[in-house]
C-alpha positions in Angstrom: 23.0 23.9 -9.3 19.2 23.6 -8.6 17.5 21.2 -6.3 14.4 19.5 -7.7 11.4 18.0 -5.9 9.2 15.5 -7.7 6.1 15.0 -5.6 2.3 14.6 -6.0 0.4 13.6 -2.8 -0.8 15.6 0.2 1.6 13.8 2.6 4.5 14.4 0.3 3.8 18.1 0.1 3.4 18.4 3.9 6.7 16.6 4.6 8.7 18.2 1.8 7.7 21.9 2.1 9.7 22.5 5.3 12.8 21.2 3.4 12.0 23.3 0.3 11.7 26.4 2.5 15.0 25.7 4.2 16.7 25.4 0.8 15.1 28.6 -0.4 16.4 30.4 2.8 19.9 29.2 1.8 19.5 30.7 -1.7 19.4 27.3 -3.4 17.3 27.4 -6.6 14.3 25.1 -6.3 12.3 23.5 -9.1 9.1 21.7 -8.1 7.6 19.0 -10.4 4.0 18.4 -9.4 2.7 15.0 -10.4 -0.8 16.1 -9.0 -1.9 12.7 -7.6 -3.8 14.9 -5.2 -4.3 17.8 -7.5 -7.0 19.6 -5.5 -5.8 19.5 -1.9 -2.2 20.2 -2.7 -3.0 23.4 -4.5 -3.5 25.1 -1.2 -0.4 23.5 0.3 1.8 25.1 -2.3 1.0 28.5 -0.7 3.1 27.3 2.3 6.3 27.6 0.2 8.0 30.7 1.3 9.9 32.3 -1.5 10.5 32.0 -5.2 10.6 28.6 -6.9 10.0 27.2 -10.4 6.8 25.3 -10.7 6.4 22.6 -13.3 2.9 21.1 -13.6 3.8 17.5 -14.7 0.1 16.4 -14.9 -3.1 18.1 -15.9 -5.1 16.4 -13.2 -7.0 19.0 -11.1 -8.8 16.7 -8.7 -7.8 14.3 -6.0 -7.7 10.9 -7.6 -10.5 8.8 -6.1 -10.9 5.6 -8.1 -8.6 2.8 -9.3 -9.5 3.6 -12.9 -8.5 7.2 -12.5 -5.3 6.2 -10.7 -4.3 3.8 -13.5 -5.1 6.3 -16.2 -3.1 9.0 -14.4 -0.2 6.6 -13.8 0.0 5.3 -17.4 -0.2 8.8 -18.9 2.6 10.0 -16.6 4.8 7.0 -17.4 4.3 7.7 -21.2 5.3 11.3 -20.7 8.4 10.3 -18.7 9.5 7.8 -21.4 8.8 9.9 -24.5 8.9 13.5 -23.3 11.8 13.5 -20.9 12.4 16.8 -19.1 16.1 17.6 -19.8 16.3 20.5 -17.2 16.9 18.1 -14.3 19.7 16.2 -15.9 22.7 15.7 -13.6 21.1 17.6 -10.8 19.7 16.6 -7.4 16.2 15.2 -7.3 14.3 14.7 -4.0 11.4 12.1 -3.9 9.5 11.0 -0.8 7.9 7.9 0.7 6.3 5.0 -1.0 3.4 6.1 -3.2 2.9 5.9 -6.9 4.2 9.5 -7.1 7.4 8.2 -5.5 8.0 5.5 -8.2 7.1 8.0 -10.9 9.6 10.5 -9.4 12.3 7.9 -9.4 11.6 7.0 -13.0 11.7 10.6 -14.1 15.0 11.3 -12.2 16.7 8.2 -13.5 15.5 8.8 -17.0 17.4 12.1 -16.8 20.5 10.7 -15.2 19.8 12.8 -12.0 21.2 12.3 -8.5 18.3 10.7 -6.6 17.6 11.5 -3.0 14.9 9.5 -1.1 13.3 11.1 1.9 11.8 8.9 4.6 13.8 5.8 3.4 13.9 2.5 5.2 10.4 1.6 6.3 10.3 -2.1 6.5 8.6 -4.4 4.0 6.4 -7.0 5.6 6.0 -9.0 2.4 6.0 -8.4 -1.3 2.2 -8.6 -1.5 1.4 -7.2 1.9 0.7 -3.4 1.8 1.1 -3.6 -2.0 2.2 -1.5 -3.8 3.8 0.5 -1.0 6.1 -2.3 0.1 7.5 -2.8 -3.4 8.0 0.9 -4.0 9.9 1.3 -0.7 12.4 -1.4 -1.8 12.8 -0.4 -5.4 13.3 3.3 -4.7 15.8 2.6 -1.9 17.8 0.4 -4.2 17.9 3.1 -6.9 18.6 6.1 -4.6 22.0 7.8 -4.5 21.2 9.3 -1.0 18.7 7.9 1.5 17.4 10.1 4.4 16.4 7.9 7.3 15.4 8.2 11.0 16.1 5.8 13.8 17.8 2.4 14.1 15.0 0.4 12.5 15.1 2.4 9.3 18.9 2.3 9.2 18.9 -1.5 9.9 16.4 -2.1 7.1 18.5 -0.1 4.6 21.6 -2.2 5.6 19.6 -5.4 5.1 18.6 -4.3 1.6 22.3 -3.6 0.9 21.6 -0.2 -0.6 24.4 1.4 -2.6 23.5 5.0 -1.9 24.8 7.1 1.0 22.6 7.0 4.1 22.0 10.3 5.8 20.5 10.0 9.3 18.3 12.8 10.7 16.9 13.1 14.2 13.2 12.9 13.3 10.6 13.0 10.6 10.2 16.3 8.7 6.5 16.3 9.7 7.7 17.8 13.0 8.6 21.0 11.2 5.2 21.1 9.5 3.4 20.8 12.8 5.6 23.2 14.6 4.6 26.0 12.2 0.9 25.7 13.0 -0.8 28.0 15.5 -2.6 25.6 17.8 -5.6 27.1 19.7 -7.2 25.0 22.4 -11.0 25.0 22.4 -13.6 22.9 24.2 -15.3 20.3 22.0 -16.9 16.9 22.2 -15.5 15.8 18.8 -14.0 12.6 17.7 -11.9 13.0 14.4 -11.8 10.1 12.0 -9.4 9.7 9.0 -9.2 6.3 7.2 -7.7 5.7 3.8 -5.3 2.7 3.8 -6.1 0.1 1.1 -5.9 -2.9 3.5 -8.8 -1.2 5.4 -11.0 0.3 2.7 -10.8 -2.8 0.5 -12.1 -5.0 3.3 -15.8 -4.9 3.8 -15.7 -6.6 7.2 -13.2 -4.1 8.6 -15.1 -1.1 7.3 -18.4 -2.5 8.6 -16.7 -2.9 12.1 -15.5 0.7 11.8 -18.9 2.1 10.9 -20.6 0.1 13.7 -18.0 1.5 16.1 -18.6 5.0 15.0 -22.3 4.7 15.2 -22.0 3.6 18.8 -19.7 6.5 19.5 -22.1 8.9 17.9 -24.5 8.4 20.8 -22.0 10.1 23.2 -19.7 12.1 21.0 -19.8 14.3 17.9 -18.1 12.1 15.3 -16.5 13.9 12.4 -15.1 11.9 9.5 -12.8 13.6 7.0 -13.3 11.4 4.0 -10.7 10.7 1.3 -12.3 10.1 -2.1 -11.5 6.4 -2.3 -12.8 5.9 1.2 -16.1 7.6 0.3 -16.4 5.5 -2.8 -15.9 2.3 -0.9 -18.4 3.2 1.8 -21.0 3.8 -1.0 -20.1 0.4 -2.6 -20.6 -1.3 0.7 -23.9 0.4 1.3 -22.6 1.9 4.5 -22.9 5.6 3.7 -26.6 5.8 4.6 -25.9 4.2 8.0 -23.4 6.9 8.6 -25.8 9.7 7.8 -28.6 8.1 9.7 -26.5 8.1 12.9 -25.6 11.7 12.7 -22.0 11.2 11.8 -20.6 14.3 10.1 -18.7 13.6 6.8 -16.5 16.3 5.3 -14.0 16.5 2.4 -10.3 16.8 3.4 -9.5 20.1 5.0 -6.5 22.5 4.9 -3.6 21.3 6.9 -3.8 23.9 9.7 -7.6 23.4 10.1 -7.2 19.6 10.3 -4.4 19.7 12.9 -6.4 22.1 15.0 -9.5 19.8 14.7 -7.5 16.9 16.0 -5.8 19.0 18.7 -9.2 19.9 20.1 -10.8 16.5 19.8 -11.4 14.0 22.6 -9.5 11.4 20.5 -8.7 10.5 16.9 -9.3 7.3 14.9 -6.9 6.9 12.0 -4.8 4.5 9.9 -2.6 7.0 8.2 1.1 7.0 9.0 1.4 10.8 8.8 -1.7 11.4 10.9 -0.4 9.0 13.5 2.9 10.9 13.7 1.0 14.2 14.0 -1.2 12.8 16.8 1.9 11.6 18.6 3.4 15.1 18.4 0.3 16.9 19.6 -0.3 14.3 22.3 -4.0 13.4 21.4 -5.3 10.0 22.4 -5.3 8.0 19.1 -6.9 4.7 18.2 -4.8 3.4 15.2 -7.2 1.4 13.0 -4.7 -1.4 12.1 -3.5 -4.7 13.5 0.2 -4.0 13.2 2.6 -1.1 13.0 5.6 -0.8 10.8 8.6 1.1 12.0 7.4 4.7 12.1 10.6 5.4 14.0 9.4 3.3 17.0 6.7 5.9 17.7 4.5 3.2 19.3 7.2 2.2 21.7 8.1 5.8 22.4 4.7 7.2 23.0 1.8 6.7 25.4 -1.1 8.1 23.3 -1.1 5.6 20.4 -3.1 2.4 20.7 -3.6 -0.3 18.1 -7.2 -1.4 17.6 -6.2 -4.8 16.3 -9.7 -4.8 14.9 -10.7 -6.3 18.3 -13.9 -5.1 19.9 -12.7 -5.6 23.4 -9.6 -3.5 22.8 -11.5 -0.8 21.0 -14.1 -0.6 23.8 -11.3 -0.5 26.4 -9.6 2.5 24.6 -12.9 4.3 24.3 -13.7 3.8 28.0 -10.2 5.0 29.1 -9.1 7.4 26.4 -8.4 10.2 28.9 -5.6 8.1 30.3 -3.7 8.2 26.9 -3.3 12.0 26.5 0.2 13.4 26.8 1.7 16.9 26.7 2.4 18.6 23.5 6.1 17.8 22.7 7.3 20.4 20.2 9.5 22.4 22.6 13.2 22.5 22.0 13.4 20.0 19.3 16.0 19.9 16.5 14.7 20.8 13.0 15.0 17.8 10.7 14.6 20.0 7.7 17.6 22.1 8.8 19.6 18.9 9.3 18.8 17.8 5.7 19.6 21.1 4.1 22.8 21.6 6.2 24.0 18.2 4.9 23.1 18.8 1.3 24.5 22.3 1.1 27.8 20.8 2.0 27.4 18.1 -0.6 26.2 20.4 -3.4 29.1 22.9 -2.7 
């Protein structure tokens, strides 16, 4: 029996590829359905899959989706394809989906349309409210309720799944699979005066006041540091709509498109500190021990990474707290923590090889 992965975003590829590689090592046949929500950046990530697998291009999108109109068009076309052109090859087989994106809900629909056995990776992140963090919160809940197997990490995720009264079997692993992705990168320490920025969450980019505060903060930092902002397409579009892009350029802030995974992790590893709002990036920063200002006013679960780490600090969008972090960022660095850790991908594959057989 084959194992199928239905994914489409950069984060999904990063967190699923270690699991895919472990299955391939166990001689399990892999079929990858690419929804291509991030069609451009994930093309290079596919090269990290080590071994033979069947690749199904489930969307013709070749670029990273950058506007809401593009997102709606891609979503509607994919839903129509799922409803009217169902892929029979995945019927009654195992289908892995990941996280809480639109690609996740599409993967769930495709799997259930085929009567497949649905496995949800990174299940159990809490839902702060139906409309808060929409649509991620809703997707988390719906996919958890529909999943036959739920892979979770830590007490808070397990407790959340129990509160939702999920019917599927819960499989607990020691840590997020992103640890395996980071562990395979060759990190080389170099001297730099860089600050790395990565912002993309909708509650940030859709708020002009928050984005103005961020840009003003970065402009102040550019007087002392070399600020490098890796821009997601929706973030760049919002900055243009807020008339902030010129201010960024005038203050010497470097802006770049998203980079390859190994390049980006090394950039963060060699920076003075990182400013980000991304859950995956926060976890990567925790692993490599870089001082990190998390551009949010709350944190949701993430396996208690805030409670269990010293290098992550919430900005709370508060100028005094931001300035305190900047003045004392050297106090937040910690040692790289990848030594002698269990492989979460091996844990997943070990469990499912037993289930499949």
